[in-house]
C-alpha positions in Angstrom: -67.5 9.0 -46.7 -68.4 8.6 -42.9 -66.8 5.5 -41.5 -69.2 2.8 -40.2 -69.3 0.8 -37.2 -69.1 -3.1 -37.3 -70.4 -5.0 -34.4 -69.0 -8.5 -34.2 -69.2 -9.3 -30.5 -71.6 -10.7 -27.9 -72.2 -9.2 -24.4 -68.8 -7.4 -24.2 -67.6 -4.0 -23.2 -66.6 -1.6 -25.9 -63.7 0.9 -26.4 -65.2 3.6 -28.6 -62.5 5.5 -30.8 -63.4 9.1 -31.5 -65.3 10.1 -34.8 -62.1 11.8 -35.8 -60.3 8.5 -35.9 -63.2 6.5 -37.2 -66.6 5.0 -35.8 -65.2 1.8 -34.9 -65.8 -0.4 -31.5 -63.0 -2.6 -30.2 -63.6 -5.1 -27.2 -62.0 -4.3 -23.8 -62.4 -6.1 -20.4 -65.9 -7.0 -19.5 -68.0 -4.5 -17.4 -69.6 -5.3 -14.2 -73.1 -3.8 -13.5 -71.6 -1.6 -11.0 -69.5 0.1 -14.0 -72.4 1.0 -16.4 -72.5 4.7 -16.7 -69.2 4.8 -14.5 -67.3 6.8 -17.2 -70.1 8.5 -18.4 -69.8 11.2 -15.6 -69.5 14.9 -16.5 -67.2 15.3 -13.4 -64.8 12.9 -15.2 -63.9 13.9 -18.7 -62.5 11.3 -21.2 -59.9 12.2 -23.5 -60.8 12.2 -27.1 -59.5 9.0 -28.9 -59.6 7.1 -25.5 -63.2 7.2 -24.4 -64.4 4.1 -22.4 -67.9 3.7 -22.2 -68.9 0.5 -19.9 -71.9 -0.8 -22.2 -72.4 -4.3 -22.1 -73.6 -5.2 -25.7 -75.9 -8.2 -25.8 -76.7 -9.0 -29.7 -76.1 -11.2 -32.5 -72.9 -10.9 -34.3 -73.6 -9.1 -37.4 -71.7 -9.5 -40.8 -71.6 -6.9 -43.6 -74.1 -4.8 -41.8 -73.9 -0.9 -41.3 -74.4 0.6 -38.1 -74.2 3.9 -36.7 -72.5 5.1 -33.4 -72.1 8.8 -32.3 -69.8 9.7 -29.2 -70.2 13.2 -29.5 -66.6 13.7 -28.8 -65.4 17.3 -28.0 -63.8 19.3 -24.9 -64.7 23.0 -25.8 -63.7 25.6 -23.2 -67.3 27.0 -23.0 -70.6 25.6 -24.1 -70.6 25.1 -28.0 -73.9 25.4 -30.1 -74.5 22.3 -32.2 -73.9 24.0 -35.3 -70.1 24.4 -34.6 -69.4 21.1 -33.4 -67.6 18.1 -35.4 -70.8 16.0 -35.4 -73.3 18.4 -36.9 -73.4 17.0 -40.2 -74.5 13.6 -39.0 -77.7 15.0 -37.2 -80.9 17.1 -37.9 -81.5 19.1 -35.0 -85.0 20.8 -34.5 -85.8 23.2 -32.1 -89.2 24.4 -31.9 -91.1 26.9 -29.7 -94.8 27.5 -30.2 -95.4 31.3 -28.9 -94.8 34.0 -31.6 -92.7 36.0 -29.2 -90.4 33.3 -29.0 -89.8 32.4 -32.7 -86.6 34.3 -33.0 -85.3 34.1 -29.3 -86.0 31.5 -27.0 -86.9 31.9 -23.3 -83.9 32.6 -21.0 -83.1 29.8 -18.8 -80.5 28.3 -16.3 -78.9 25.1 -17.8 -76.3 22.6 -16.7 -72.4 23.0 -16.9 -70.6 26.2 -16.1 -69.6 29.1 -18.5 -66.4 26.9 -18.5 -68.0 23.6 -19.3 -67.2 22.7 -15.4 -69.5 19.9 -14.4 -72.9 19.9 -12.8 -74.0 21.3 -10.4 -72.3 24.3 -12.0 -74.7 26.2 -14.4 -74.7 28.9 -16.8 -77.3 31.1 -18.4 -78.4 29.9 -21.6 -78.3 32.4 -24.4 -81.7 32.9 -26.0 -80.4 31.7 -29.7 -81.9 28.6 -31.0 -78.6 27.3 -31.9 -77.6 27.2 -28.3 -80.6 25.1 -27.1 -78.3 22.1 -28.2 -75.0 22.5 -27.1 -71.5 20.3 -26.3 -69.5 20.2 -23.2 -67.3 17.4 -22.1 -67.7 14.7 -24.6 -71.3 14.8 -24.7 -74.3 17.0 -25.7 -77.0 18.6 -23.7 -80.7 19.8 -24.8 -82.1 22.7 -22.8 -85.5 24.6 -23.4 -87.7 26.7 -21.3 -91.1 27.3 -23.1 -93.8 29.1 -21.3 -96.3 27.8 -24.0 -94.9 24.5 -25.4 -91.3 23.8 -26.8 -89.7 20.7 -28.1 -86.1 19.4 -29.4 -85.5 16.7 -31.8 -82.2 15.1 -32.4 -82.2 13.0 -35.6 -79.2 11.1 -36.7 -78.7 10.4 -40.2 -79.0 6.8 -40.1 -82.5 4.8 -39.9 -82.9 1.7 -37.8 -83.4 -1.4 -40.1 -85.0 -4.4 -38.5 -85.8 -5.9 -42.0 -83.6 -9.2 -41.1 -84.9 -9.4 -37.5 -84.5 -7.3 -34.2 -82.6 -4.1 -34.2 -81.1 -2.3 -31.4 -81.1 1.3 -30.5 -79.2 2.5 -27.4 -78.2 5.8 -26.0 -77.0 7.3 -22.8 -78.9 10.1 -21.0 -79.2 11.8 -17.5 -82.1 10.7 -15.2 -82.3 13.9 -13.0 -85.5 15.6 -13.9 -86.5 19.2 -12.8 -90.2 19.1 -13.5 -92.9 16.5 -14.6 -93.6 19.0 -17.4 -90.3 18.6 -18.7 -89.7 15.1 -20.3 -88.0 12.8 -23.1 -89.4 10.7 -25.8 -88.4 8.6 -28.7 -90.2 8.0 -32.0 -89.5 5.4 -34.6 -91.3 5.9 -37.8 -91.3 5.2 -41.7 -89.0 7.4 -43.8 -92.2 8.7 -45.7 -94.4 8.9 -42.6 -92.2 10.7 -40.0 -93.0 14.2 -39.0 -90.4 16.7 -38.2 -92.4 17.9 -35.0 -94.4 14.6 -33.9 -96.5 15.2 -30.7 -99.0 12.8 -29.0 -101.0 15.7 -27.2 -104.3 16.6 -29.0 -104.4 20.3 -29.9 -101.6 21.5 -27.5 -99.1 22.2 -30.3 -98.0 20.9 -33.8 -100.2 18.7 -35.8 -100.4 15.1 -34.1 -98.5 12.0 -34.3 -97.1 10.3 -37.6 -99.3 8.0 -39.4 -97.4 5.0 -38.5 -94.8 4.8 -35.6 -93.5 3.4 -32.6 -93.6 5.9 -29.4 -91.8 5.5 -26.2 -92.5 8.4 -23.8 -91.6 9.3 -20.4 -94.9 9.5 -18.2 -95.9 13.0 -17.4 -96.4 12.0 -14.0 -93.6 9.7 -12.9 -90.3 8.5 -14.1 -91.3 5.4 -15.7 -92.0 5.0 -19.7 -94.6 3.9 -21.6 -95.0 2.7 -25.4 -97.4 2.8 -28.2 -97.8 1.8 -31.8 -99.6 4.0 -34.3 -101.3 2.7 -37.1 -103.1 5.3 -39.2 -102.5 7.7 -36.6 -104.5 6.0 -34.0 -102.3 4.7 -30.8 -102.5 1.4 -29.7 -101.0 1.1 -26.1 -98.4 -1.6 -25.3 -98.2 -3.2 -21.9 -95.9 -1.5 -19.7 -94.4 -1.8 -16.1 -95.0 1.4 -14.2 -92.1 1.4 -12.2 -90.2 4.9 -11.7 -86.5 4.5 -12.3 -85.6 6.0 -8.9 -86.7 2.8 -7.4 -83.4 1.1 -8.6 -81.0 4.2 -9.2 -80.2 7.5 -7.9 -81.3 10.2 -10.7 -78.4 12.2 -11.4 -77.3 15.2 -14.0 -73.6 13.9 -13.7 -74.2 10.3 -14.7 -75.6 9.2 -17.8 -77.3 5.9 -18.1 -77.8 3.4 -21.0 -81.3 3.2 -22.4 -82.2 0.5 -24.9 -84.6 -0.4 -27.4 -84.8 -3.7 -29.3 -87.4 -3.8 -32.1 -88.6 -6.0 -34.9 -91.7 -6.1 -37.1 -93.5 -8.3 -34.1 -91.9 -6.9 -30.8 -90.7 -4.1 -28.9 -88.7 -4.2 -25.8 -87.5 -1.1 -24.0 -85.5 -0.2 -20.7 -82.3 0.1 -18.9 -79.9 -3.0 -19.5 -77.4 -1.9 -17.0 -80.1 -2.3 -14.3 -81.6 -5.4 -15.9 -85.0 -3.5 -16.0 -87.2 -3.3 -19.0 -90.6 -1.0 -18.9 -91.7 -2.7 -22.0 -91.3 -6.2 -23.5 -94.2 -7.2 -25.7 -95.0 -8.9 -28.7 -97.1 -6.8 -31.4 -99.2 -7.4 -34.3 -97.1 -6.9 -37.4 -96.1 -3.2 -38.1 -96.1 -3.7 -41.7 -92.7 -1.7 -42.1 -89.1 -2.5 -41.1 -86.9 0.5 -41.3 -87.7 3.8 -39.4 -86.4 7.2 -38.7 -85.1 7.5 -35.0 -85.9 10.8 -33.2 -85.0 11.6 -29.8 -87.1 14.2 -28.1 -87.2 16.7 -25.2 -90.3 18.4 -24.5 -90.9 21.7 -22.2 -94.5 22.3 -21.4 -94.6 25.4 -19.1 -92.1 23.4 -16.7 -92.5 26.2 -14.0 -96.2 25.6 -13.7 -96.0 23.5 -10.4 -93.9 24.6 -7.3 -91.0 26.9 -6.4 -88.8 23.9 -6.9 -89.9 23.2 -10.8 -87.4 24.6 -13.5 -86.7 23.9 -17.2 -84.7 20.7 -17.5 -81.4 19.8 -19.1 -81.0 16.4 -20.6 -77.4 15.2 -21.2 -76.9 12.4 -24.0 -74.1 10.5 -25.3 -73.0 7.2 -27.3 -76.4 7.0 -29.7 -76.2 3.5 -31.3 -78.3 2.2 -34.0 -77.7 -1.5 -35.3 -78.3 -2.3 -37.9 -78.9 0.9 -39.8 -79.6 2.4 -43.1 -77.7 5.8 -43.9 -79.3 8.7 -45.5 -77.9 12.2 -46.4 -78.9 15.7 -44.6 -78.2 18.7 -46.4 -78.3 21.7 -44.0 -79.3 25.2 -45.0 -77.4 28.3 -44.3 -80.0 29.7 -42.1 -82.5 28.3 -39.5 -85.7 30.0 -40.6 -87.0 32.1 -43.7 -89.6 35.0 -43.3 -90.9 37.8 -45.3 -87.7 39.7 -44.6 -85.6 36.7 -45.2 -87.2 34.3 -47.8 -84.3 32.9 -49.5 -81.8 30.2 -47.8 -79.0 28.4 -49.5 -78.0 24.7 -49.2 -74.5 23.5 -48.1 -74.4 21.4 -51.2 -76.6 20.7 -54.2 -79.7 18.7 -53.5 -79.0 14.9 -54.3 -81.2 12.9 -56.7 -84.6 11.6 -55.2 -84.1 14.0 -52.3 -87.2 15.9 -50.0 -87.3 19.3 -48.5 -88.3 19.2 -45.0 -89.2 21.9 -42.9 -92.1 23.2 -40.5 -94.2 25.9 -41.6 -97.1 28.4 -40.3 -99.1 30.5 -42.5 -101.6 29.8 -45.4 -100.7 29.6 -49.0 -97.2 28.8 -48.5 -95.2 28.3 -51.7 -91.5 27.5 -52.6 -89.3 27.9 -55.5 -85.9 26.0 -56.5 -83.0 28.0 -57.9 -85.1 30.8 -59.4 -87.6 28.5 -61.0 -91.5 28.6 -60.9 -93.2 28.9 -57.9 -95.1 26.0 -56.4 -97.3 25.1 -53.2 -95.5 23.8 -50.5 -96.6 20.2 -50.0 -97.5 19.0 -46.4 -96.3 15.7 -45.0 -99.0 13.4 -44.4 -100.6 14.1 -41.1 -104.0 14.2 -39.3 -105.9 17.0 -40.3 -108.2 17.0 -37.5 -105.1 18.1 -35.6 -104.6 21.3 -37.5 -104.9 24.7 -35.9 -104.0 27.9 -37.8 -101.8 29.0 -34.8 -99.6 25.8 -35.0 -96.6 24.8 -37.0 -97.2 22.1 -39.6 -94.9 19.4 -41.4 -93.7 19.8 -44.8 -92.1 17.3 -47.0 -91.8 17.4 -50.6 -89.4 16.5 -53.8 -86.8 18.9 -54.4 -85.0 18.7 -58.0 -81.4 17.5 -58.1 -78.9 20.2 -58.0 -80.8 22.7 -56.1 -78.8 25.1 -54.2 -81.3 27.8 -53.3 -84.7 27.8 -52.0 -87.1 30.7 -51.8 -90.3 30.8 -49.7 -93.5 33.0 -49.7 -96.8 32.8 -48.0 -99.7 34.9 -46.3 -100.3 36.1 -42.8 -102.5 34.6 -40.3 -104.5 36.0 -37.4 -101.5 36.0 -35.0 -98.3 36.8 -37.0 -96.7 36.5 -40.7 -95.9 33.4 -42.2 -92.7 31.7 -41.1 -90.8 28.6 -42.2 -88.0 27.0 -40.0 -85.5 24.1 -39.3 -85.0 24.0 -43.2 -83.0 20.6 -44.5 -83.0 18.5 -47.4 -83.0 14.5 -47.1 -82.1 11.8 -49.4 -81.9 7.9 -49.0 -78.7 6.5 -50.4 
């Protein structure tokens, strides 16, 4: 069983031991504001097992509480696709590109880090493999996608945020250099049975809309600030935000990763950059009506070169993802990213646990599945706003799967633009 993190301290700096040695946090000397992000530099890689992240952690002491912390440790000699990393079993990674001619290979792009993982401004040409759109270098992870239509990447850890006992904290470090206003990041928090694999808040552009209930924090499409909204029955309610771009108090960087923080309870949301004592959102809200949520870190690409000659697809650098308190769940991976008419069968890395759900995105009418050679049955859509459905867009599927299942077959019919397709197939189960 994976080891857990215990947070037992107030406003102090943390020494993060590598996942191989266990996910434990120990205090070090107090950090000044100037030190925030100092050790999160691509140009100064840290040794595995001695990674120092100067993150002042202000929170109430926790006892007997599970927390999640991911440091993405690893120093490969070249960019390493996420499936080959030591942390892949703890994450669900969804890479989505809308246009049919990109379903099997992504558009080519130049992305951060050299072919030997040397630090930015060194670059390399990303392979068109979906598996390489999320890759590791120098003890952190990158997301990189170029989509002339619409593309998105979602990183989802195998722990939900749990604010059933009061305020919970989500933290992550991420780079701040943005290469196009049509390339941005966001964060969704939504109940386990309401979350969508590819949530999107842009009507009719792609996918099938937002979750039924959620909290959404998104980088603005015109400036480098963040806004927030609460979704109730698919309808957004904006939360008051401070429209201050972060370049007003920092120098955007691809090398430095700064800490972003969410504090959430049933009746409040706070989001900002604690290292700079700045919060875009700090609001009281009507009771959400739920107190645990799936956490999804997103990267969006919406034809990012559609501006001027200086615009290009972006690379975002991520590290030190913390959720406290948290509730774990299992993610069982499939042996292949997709299923189609030529390759309709996938095998799971382990038998499906009890009370598990099959999770995938799919396109095409009359999609059906069968488990371990059993009877065919209709694939069940996740609850989503049907007014957002378009035949040419992938939809979110979420359905029970029998315990012990090791093989899943898919079938369906074609639609006006292509044949049926299912992808990013996993099985989830709550402990």
